[in-house]
Steps between C-alpha positions, in 0.01 A plus 500: 500500500573213260226382269391137478578316178142501378498882479798506263498413128722193553468132427527247781871439456593799714474543876516875570686637801597844626508828308849580374422842362238735365514736204271742327349226283540175686606289794781244514449192718730225614363160399584132469461328165363169624582291194873574532518588868682827439455852626394758244375858488156572355398841371130580465319829430316684775142377519360832375739494201457136396299591192691816410634458143808715573593285798444177308713634216787563741469147640510354149794719404698389804421134434602527132818694574628279782396187310755592232784556747722265697750676726596458865432870562146492358211342691384200296135458404375153592133520410242744369125462491171627624147430608177696458681770303770564766865407438778368715875472453713236673865591534822377652509568874784734599587508870587866501369853541449785252819695444340829604411352838851358533652845444253658742595251772877478437584835344728566207711206388876476478609575145609143428165361618302759304696420185441127549124544539481737203704261286247225572211729404680584177556131433124448520437797273759376252308172477172687449638746246655213306154347475353827375340594833533837675404479868378864513449503879842445659505632857627373832150383598505267198820326606503237774823433690566184696808423707692197376669248735837666431365838609472656153178639358306353210292754311185384317312728261121471516185665358520505122141626486598815307747322273508599134585249227707591195235348272221699662343709222225651716508882511659664802271737685727786609223627726525195727803515727572170672764438763635660817609867463831455686621244243353629171743604228453857373390383155220293656381799700478685168288227343763273348483123456688277752832384356823332605632851575214573741565169681867602529397834650269337756777260600731799544242649738499174698881500518494862620247400765715209618806725532331797670188361664259696281408577141646818345175692445296390803285735704180691430210408276511261207474796263801666662706181473407456134600860429838442665554191286484725195656825622731439798857379487580195712691587817807270491487224763825619661347844551177366643696269733826678586545263792556200271793390290358466149763459229504747213486210254179367655346846515575551131313176422197615700495840334524351151209263568296803611573718196193694384579410139424129445780472242755611761420205729638150473366345180445160661475341843821309422693825444361635829626185675838531331537856628396395851758220500771743392396747772495226763874449467547852641271462800669565832197494725472207743208269444280640776169680493468855636142580589355820368513780755769346718846636562767291336825400665665543163637836615681356798837325495398320816337159495276574796209743507588837650312607811337793321369262232347273761330797667366660184402191300147481652432858389593413142288187501196702604572752226515230236136407547370852538406746226780673311461833683503325837799295396693815402415664831615200698823462306569868575478404868762232435726761338464725804592214733803423288609865501462513876717190534786664312569172321599592144424159354157504665429839346604382154276195520199688637530770234503235228184351647337843503599558139346168401174591672490835320574340164225246559271799551635649174648799687834521315569867576441443872725192491782702343455773762524248785818353352655844464425578865631165615824540306549849640466363853749220443773708340794619721402772740190334641632152573857448610541219247315462172333154479666264257162421347428861401569407137169313501308820568706692246446249219132474584476878465678480165251239378212717622630802311529284189145373540381861529679589176778709657793311344768761575427499875474122483849476352647735760335308785625169358858630484478606867358156585788335318747704708313399817527133403874534432554659843298218659704238308169360377548300181124458477449876523764569236345246264149639545623857453686403183194320360278800578744743335512280189122495485483876548756554225273313260195708593651846559484745207842621377407857591490400865 
């Protein structure tokens, strides 16, 4: 329920409207600034936190940080004040939704769209870093996206409440960990000070989320996620989403941004943008969104949806909103239906969906086993004709072996996948196999 103006620490120039959003520390309202007749957004602390010094410090930090910045991808601060010890922050009104909600509703973005949104976020960070300000809390919930008249998305970075200034000489308390576990750089988890490098890492997490529909270390308790940030290798986006066409160049950019060692990441937001622009020239994916948990038509050469896809799509949609174990069980049902149909392409697609579900559940060994069984079924002797798309399963298996550290088996599987692509006259398959073999050559010990 909206609060009347006299219960908020505002002067009489603002007519408060509906609630736009709620966070752990405050509420954001829509309002009209009467003196100028314009719509604004007003952020105020929760009533029980109005006198909390930590909350007030965050409000002041956000006001000071945004007051120094002027960029189309950063929400402008219009006014800042208070009454009876409680503060308020008046900001530019953005007719959009948080990016995390956008991804939840629309699923993973097309590569070109994800790169565009990430480039805008990096533009905002470049402005902040140039002014000596580290955001320190980049996450999809702190980015608003609004649809422009031409259909493109405008990304606006918000919430500089945890920002750190370059001239800040106050001691850093390593015991206080601030931020959302899914987006925290490893060095922050270990007590480090927020830096440009940690902002780059968090932005890499957001890009990964836009491309795959989820963050790389999600699932479990906060403590488990924080441990993964330090200890676990990032599962490459193409392995987590084998049903999507993610270019090797773009994947390399994501993986560099998510390097555990801060010095191995992009040194600046501008260099990150430069790498994204270079990778964009290689994108082959159409500018469409594929919702998480749905079967893609990318595996079909037909322009219409196959009958088996129409029949099985509801099952997948249910699985997408269920728990991981339930999702895996239901995708197994889809695999069984595909096997019963005898349609090779349907089997390939359903197996890839099953592999994705298993990888999401961090069951890499099980995912490899399922791929091995699927490939055995689709080889000559079981089906009269091997599906042209079998190279997708084979290359996915090669990538899985690589992710599990078995580089020799990965190389062998990639060579078989390359042969499958040649037989299918798939230029895409040949290119992806070649890129994978090059990557494996760089990482495989000579003794192998």
